[in-house]
C-alpha positions in Angstrom: 4.5 13.6 1.8 2.7 16.6 3.4 0.5 19.2 1.4 3.2 21.6 1.5 5.9 19.5 0.0 3.4 18.5 -2.6 2.6 22.0 -3.4 6.1 23.0 -3.5 7.2 19.9 -5.6 4.6 21.0 -8.4 5.7 24.4 -8.4 9.3 23.5 -9.0 8.3 21.5 -11.9 5.5 23.8 -13.3 5.3 27.5 -13.1 2.2 29.9 -13.2 -0.7 27.5 -12.2 -3.8 28.1 -10.5 -4.6 26.3 -7.3 -6.9 23.8 -9.2 -4.1 23.0 -11.5 -1.8 22.5 -8.6 -4.3 20.2 -7.0 -4.3 18.1 -10.2 -0.5 17.8 -10.7 -0.2 17.0 -6.8 -2.4 14.1 -7.4 -0.7 13.0 -10.7 2.9 13.6 -9.5 2.7 12.4 -5.8 -0.6 10.8 -5.3 -1.7 13.5 -3.0 -5.3 14.5 -2.5 -5.5 18.1 -1.7 -8.3 20.8 -2.5 -7.7 23.9 -4.3 -8.2 25.9 -1.2 -5.5 23.8 0.6 -3.1 24.7 -2.1 -3.8 28.3 -2.0 -3.5 28.2 1.7 -0.2 26.7 1.7 1.0 29.4 -0.7 -0.3 32.3 1.3 2.7 32.2 3.7 5.1 31.7 0.9 3.7 34.7 -0.9 3.9 36.7 2.2 7.6 36.0 2.6 8.4 36.7 -1.1 9.1 33.2 -1.9 6.2 32.8 -4.4 4.2 35.3 -6.2 0.7 35.3 -7.4 -1.2 37.6 -9.9 -4.7 37.2 -11.5 -4.4 35.8 -14.9 -5.5 38.3 -17.6 -7.3 35.7 -19.7 -9.4 33.9 -17.1 -9.2 36.4 -14.2 -8.1 33.3 -11.9 -5.2 33.6 -9.4 -2.1 32.1 -10.7 1.0 31.2 -8.4 4.7 30.8 -9.4 8.0 30.5 -7.1 10.2 33.4 -7.4 14.0 33.2 -7.8 14.5 33.8 -4.1 12.1 31.0 -3.3 13.6 28.4 -5.7 17.1 29.3 -4.1 15.7 28.8 -0.5 13.7 25.6 -1.4 16.7 23.7 -3.1 
């Protein structure tokens, strides 16, 4: 499984996660060891194409990511 598949697989199951949380879920769900920087790097192109969204969490200030409806449809 590639890093991209792991990150997208995590976001299909759990929305609004930080890159650190994505890293943890990728390891638990798929046994893939990635860094938070890898997770955010994978998501950069998805955010640019409108398939994912990102916004700072108001409570912690950390960036959270999610798949948009368009992204969920395209990534079925």
